[in-house]
C-alpha positions, 0 to 999 in steps of 0.5 A: 721703381720707388716706394710701394703702397698696399692698403691691407699691408699698410693698415697691418703695419700701422696697427703694429706701429700704433701698439708700440707708440701708445705703449711708449707714450708714458715713458717718452717724456722721461727719455727725452730728458736723458741728457740733462739729468743725472746718471741715476735718473737716466738709468731709471728711464732705461729701466722704464723703457725696458718695461714699456711696449711689446717689443721682443714679446712675439713668440712662435713655435720653437724649433732647433736646427743643427748646423753642419758643425753641430751648432744649435740654431734656434728658430721659431715658426708662425704658421698660416694657410698656404704653401709659402714660407717666408724666412727672415735673417737678422743683422749683426748684433741683433736677433730675430726680434728685430723683425717685430713689426713685420712679424706682427703684420704677417702673423696669420697671413703667411707662414714665417720662420725667424731664426737667431744667427749663431752667437746671437739670441738663443742660438749656440756659438759654435766652434768656428772662429772667426766666423765667415759669411759662407758659414752663415749661408750654411747655417741658413741652409740648415734652418731651411732644411729643418723649418721649411723642408718643402714648398716655395720660399721667400728669403728676407735678410737685413744687413748681415742677414742679407749677406747670409742670403747671398751666401746661401745663393752662392753655395746652394744655387739649386735651392734657389732655382727649385724653391725660392720665389722671391727675395728681399735684401734690406739695408745690406751690401754685396761687398766693398764694405771697406769703402764705407766711412760711417759718416766719418773722415775716410783717413780716420776710418782707415786707420781704425780699420787697421788696428780694430781687428787686433783690438777686438781680439784683445778685448775678446780675451777680456770679455768680462772686464769689457762688459763691465765697462760697457755697462759703465758707459751705457749713456755713450753706448746709447748715443752711438746706437741711436746715431748708427741705427736711426736717422729721424728725430721722432723715433719712438724712445722705446724702439731705441731702447729695444735696439740697445738691448739687442745690441747689448746682449751680444758679447764682445768676443762674439763681435770680435769673431764676426768682425773680420767677415765683413771686410772679406764679404764679396757676393756680387756674383752670387746675386745672379742666382736671383735674376728673374725672381721677384726681388726687393732691394730696400734701404734707409736713405741715411743709413751710415752702416750699409749706405743706400748706394750699396742697395742701389748696386744690388738693384742694378745687379738684379734687373727688374728688382724693386728699389725702395729708398726710405726717406729719413731712415737709418740702418734699422729701417724695419724698426724706424719706418715699419710701414714702408718695409711692411708695404714693400714686403707685401708687394713682393709677396704679391709679385711672387704669386704666392702672397696673401694679397693674391688669396 
């Protein structure tokens, strides 16, 4: 087990990364000074980064799935020859664009589906609150039924998206048995998230956990006021995003700003509706549905949100899974170290017997 390499996939990933790095070069010098200049200048730097780079610009053929409660779920497909469809599920407070580099690398090589979880991106919110992980598993089934009703599947999930994939397996094991030929679980957890300290003293974290659900409910009822405060404290918010999303000092400033924009786009009342689901999440038993399939368990070695130990536990539950721990990477490993993630996905597709490397 360990990091995999693949010539074609590495070249595709590096090419995608190079586009972003080159585009961000002009803005990088401004962003580095954000802590030493005035607020108005920092705001201008953010606006400059917003206009820099291709992040979030890749679009596919749009579609809409209807969840079983009537919620409209937005998805996009990128078609390619062959029967395989790779379905990507994003994490909490992100959207389908978080897979930017992988989408660029896979485009034209394999058919892909990218979708927005309810309350995120272009998808509707739905009537159910709080939102459960099982609810998200049923949503994923609706997307699969609409966007890929037949043929072999590879399921890819990051963070909450990985939990969504596990919930799908728990609820629809026959779908996994009949159609899934590979699974990738990236920076995610099968449970015991109450043990995560986020790099802080455990006693303090436990105290916060006791009061946070009530605080979030209260904030959710004053969403407009909270959003104004969020904008007023943009510099603090940006610092938190960087700390908990990335680990390396050389991460592209335009990528950091791209992550901020995704997180900023999720209303605080949606955050409040989803938060309780993570403490209740326990899908270790669901992983049995993936045993015997080509599997990838991947995480950044400095992930503070879903630590690499949780990914290692997933790999232990899936004998034969490839475990990839990416050095000097945080929670948004697919944006921070895109070549490593793209290479590992390419190897997974090859092991599935359906990947473009086998063509």
